[in-house]
ZAMARGU-4260 file (C-alpha; in steps of 0.2 Angstrom, whole numbers, plus 5000, padded with zeros to 4 digits):
<rodrens>
0) 4738/3902/4420 | 4735/3918/4431 | 4746/3933/4430 | 4754/3940/4446 | 4742/3954/4445
5) 4727/3943/4445 | 4734/3932/4459 | 4737/3948/4469 | 4719/3954/4466 | 4712/3937/4472
10) 4723/3938/4488 | 4714/3954/4493 | 4700/3953/4505 | 4683/3957/4497 | 4679/3969/4512
15) 4695/3979/4509 | 4692/3980/4490 | 4675/3988/4493 | 4681/4000/4507 | 4686/4015/4496
20) 4668/4016/4489 | 4661/4013/4506 | 4671/4027/4514 | 4665/4039/4500 | 4647/4035/4498
25) 4634/4037/4512 | 4621/4024/4506 | 4635/4011/4503 | 4642/4014/4520 | 4625/4012/4528
30) 4622/3996/4519 | 4639/3990/4524 | 4635/3992/4542 | 4618/3984/4540 | 4626/3969/4532
35) 4640/3967/4545 | 4630/3971/4561 | 4614/3962/4556 | 4623/3948/4546 | 4609/3946/4533
40) 4594/3946/4546 | 4588/3964/4549 | 4578/3965/4566 | 4571/3978/4577 | 4582/3983/4591
45) 4567/3987/4602 | 4557/3970/4601 | 4570/3959/4592 | 4556/3955/4579 | 4562/3951/4561
50) 4546/3958/4553 | 4554/3974/4548 | 4555/3984/4532 | 4565/3999/4524 | 4556/4015/4524
55) 4558/4022/4506 | 4550/4036/4496 | 4534/4030/4488 | 4538/4039/4471 | 4556/4037/4469
60) 4559/4021/4479 | 4574/4028/4487 | 4578/4027/4505 | 4577/4043/4516 | 4592/4052/4522
65) 4591/4044/4539 | 4591/4027/4532 | 4576/4022/4543 | 4568/4005/4545 | 4551/4001/4553
70) 4545/3986/4563 | 4528/3978/4559 | 4526/3972/4577 | 4530/3987/4588 | 4528/4000/4575
75) 4544/4009/4580 | 4556/4017/4568 | 4575/4013/4570 | 4592/4012/4561 | 4607/4001/4562
80) 4614/4014/4574 | 4603/4009/4588 | 4610/3998/4602 | 4628/4001/4595 | 4642/4013/4599
85) 4635/4023/4584 | 4619/4027/4593 | 4614/4046/4593 | 4630/4050/4583 | 4628/4063/4569
90) 4644/4058/4561 | 4640/4050/4544 | 4642/4032/4541 | 4656/4034/4529 | 4667/4042/4542
95) 4663/4028/4554 | 4668/4015/4541 | 4684/4024/4538 | 4688/4026/4556 | 4685/4007/4560
100) 4695/4002/4545 | 4710/4013/4549 | 4709/4008/4568 | 4711/3989/4565 | 4722/3989/4549
105) 4735/4000/4556 | 4747/3990/4568 | 4749/4004/4580 | 4732/4012/4578 | 4727/4029/4571
110) 4726/4046/4579 | 4711/4056/4581 | 4720/4070/4572 | 4722/4059/4557 | 4704/4055/4557
115) 4700/4074/4558 | 4711/4078/4543 | 4705/4063/4532 | 4686/4065/4536 | 4686/4084/4538
120) 4677/4084/4555 | 4681/4093/4571 | 4695/4086/4583 | 4683/4084/4597 | 4671/4074/4586
125) 4685/4063/4579 | 4692/4060/4597 | 4675/4055/4604 | 4672/4044/4588 | 4689/4035/4591
130) 4685/4033/4610 | 4669/4024/4606 | 4678/4013/4593 | 4691/4008/4607 | 4676/4005/4619
135) 4669/3993/4606 | 4685/3984/4602 | 4689/3981/4621 | 4687/3962/4623 | 4677/3955/4636
140) 4682/3942/4650 | 4680/3926/4640 | 4686/3909/4646 | 4701/3906/4657 | 4718/3904/4649
145) 4725/3886/4648 | 4742/3879/4644 | 4758/3890/4646 | 4754/3907/4651 | 4766/3922/4653
150) 4763/3936/4665 | 4772/3953/4666 | 4770/3971/4671 | 4776/3987/4663 | 4774/4006/4665
155) 4768/4019/4653 | 4770/4037/4654 | 4783/4051/4653 | 4800/4052/4661 | 4800/4053/4680
160) 4801/4070/4687 | 4812/4076/4696 | 4826/4066/4690 | 4834/4063/4708 | 4819/4053/4714
165) 4821/4035/4716 | 4816/4026/4700 | 4803/4015/4709 | 4795/4029/4718 | 4794/4039/4702
170) 4786/4025/4692 | 4773/4023/4706 | 4768/4041/4706 | 4771/4047/4688 | 4768/4032/4677
175) 4753/4021/4674 | 4755/4002/4678 | 4749/3989/4665 | 4748/3971/4669 | 4747/3958/4655
180) 4743/3940/4654 | 4745/3931/4637 | 4743/3913/4632 | 4757/3906/4621 | 4751/3907/4603
185) 4734/3914/4610 | 4725/3929/4616 | 4731/3942/4628 | 4722/3952/4642 | 4730/3968/4649
190) 4723/3978/4663 | 4728/3995/4669 | 4731/3993/4688 | 4733/4005/4703 | 4749/3997/4708
195) 4759/3981/4705 | 4757/3974/4723 | 4756/3955/4725 | 4738/3956/4730 | 4732/3965/4714
200) 4743/3954/4702 | 4739/3938/4710 | 4720/3942/4710 | 4721/3946/4691 | 4730/3929/4688
205) 4718/3919/4698 | 4703/3927/4688 | 4711/3925/4671 | 4721/3908/4672 | 4715/3890/4674
210) 4723/3881/4689 | 4729/3867/4677 | 4740/3880/4668 | 4759/3883/4669 | 4764/3901/4674
215) 4780/3909/4667 | 4786/3926/4675 | 4801/3935/4679 | 4809/3935/4696 | 4798/3950/4703
220) 4793/3946/4721 | 4775/3949/4718 | 4774/3932/4709 | 4780/3922/4724 | 4769/3908/4729
225) 4761/3904/4712 | 4768/3887/4711 | 4756/3880/4724 | 4741/3887/4716 | 4744/3880/4698
230) 4746/3862/4694 | 4757/3865/4679 | 4770/3874/4690 | 4778/3891/4690 | 4793/3894/4680
235) 4804/3910/4683 | 4817/3918/4672 | 4830/3929/4681 | 4832/3945/4671 | 4843/3952/4684
240) 4856/3938/4681 | 4855/3941/4662 | 4844/3926/4660 | 4831/3928/4646 | 4827/3911/4639
245) 4829/3894/4647 | 4822/3881/4635 | 4804/3886/4632 | 4804/3896/4648 | 4803/3915/4644
250) 4792/3930/4644 | 4797/3936/4627 | 4779/3935/4620 | 4771/3946/4633 | 4786/3958/4632
255) 4784/3959/4613 | 4766/3964/4616 | 4772/3979/4627 | 4784/3984/4614 | 4770/3986/4601
260) 4759/3995/4614 | 4773/4008/4619 | 4778/4011/4601 | 4760/4015/4597 | 4758/4027/4611
265) 4774/4036/4608 | 4774/4036/4589 | 4755/4038/4585 | 4746/4045/4600 | 4762/4054/4608
270) 4753/4056/4625 | 4738/4046/4634 | 4730/4051/4650 | 4728/4038/4664 | 4710/4041/4663
275) 4708/4035/4646 | 4723/4023/4645 | 4712/4007/4647 | 4703/4010/4631 | 4719/4012/4621
280) 4725/3996/4629 | 4709/3987/4624 | 4711/3993/4606 | 4729/3985/4606 | 4722/3969/4614
285) 4709/3968/4600 | 4722/3969/4586 | 4734/3956/4595 | 4719/3944/4597 | 4714/3945/4579
290) 4732/3946/4572 | 4729/3930/4562 | 4714/3937/4553 | 4716/3947/4537 | 4712/3965/4536
295) 4694/3962/4530 | 4690/3949/4543 | 4697/3960/4556 | 4687/3975/4550 | 4671/3965/4550
300) 4675/3958/4568 | 4677/3976/4574 | 4661/3982/4567 | 4652/3968/4574 | 4659/3971/4591
305) 4651/3988/4591 | 4634/3979/4594 | 4626/3980/4611 | 4639/3993/4618 | 4636/4011/4622
310) 4648/4025/4627 | 4640/4042/4630 | 4649/4058/4631 | 4645/4061/4650 | 4653/4044/4654
315) 4668/4048/4644 | 4671/4064/4652 | 4666/4061/4670 | 4672/4043/4674 | 4690/4039/4678
320) 4698/4023/4673
</rodrens>
């Protein structure tokens, strides 16, 4: 008969159990990234050959400080950083591991200031690190949603100024609009949009949702005419008349996702510029889409999502959303 302590230990993910050591030892951190990204099959990122070997000191048998590998076929040297968001980063592996771990196991995210304090690196380095992680976490397009799909829009930003402006005009000029599409008991896709016109919202729905699906929205006029496009129909809840649920017709799922997003921005990040908002939204989408995984599985998925992606500093600074 196992004690409660032993049972609790077994319930913990193996990945999470090893994270404290990984985040404090550079060699273990490097090997951790190699095991998660290469998944047991090291290969050359230049020619994709699997005929590779670790470069070690001939006398001591220890790996060099850069943790280099070499390919037998193309003769090039490489590390696990190549062809990932870690490429050309001088930040140690152990700090990357800690940042990935905190970003996906904290429900509302982690601030760059927190990473700065815990890892003892500069704030610009921590901010750039977190932006690269958000870029890695942002999900791709994927297949179109089927079944019951909820759609809604929201605004993110500070209070409208000046206060005597019409609320609609203030939102349009001062706040960023986010449009979300979520499949019941499934994934979510949110997009930062220029405005909430019928053309933009409908185009996003047509690109994301299968025509056999059923659409559920509120009474916003931009959604008018969807019924003819989707075989499952278009159900509407009239919030202006205090109607929020009618049987299984509601937008509570998508609205709850907005609640987590806004609490994260207000409570953790405090302020997010429109230029970078889409990366924060992608980070929240990743956590929503992996909510049924345990923390270890989510951390592994996050690190594997870094493969094949690259965000350099010039792109981060120059490009607008």
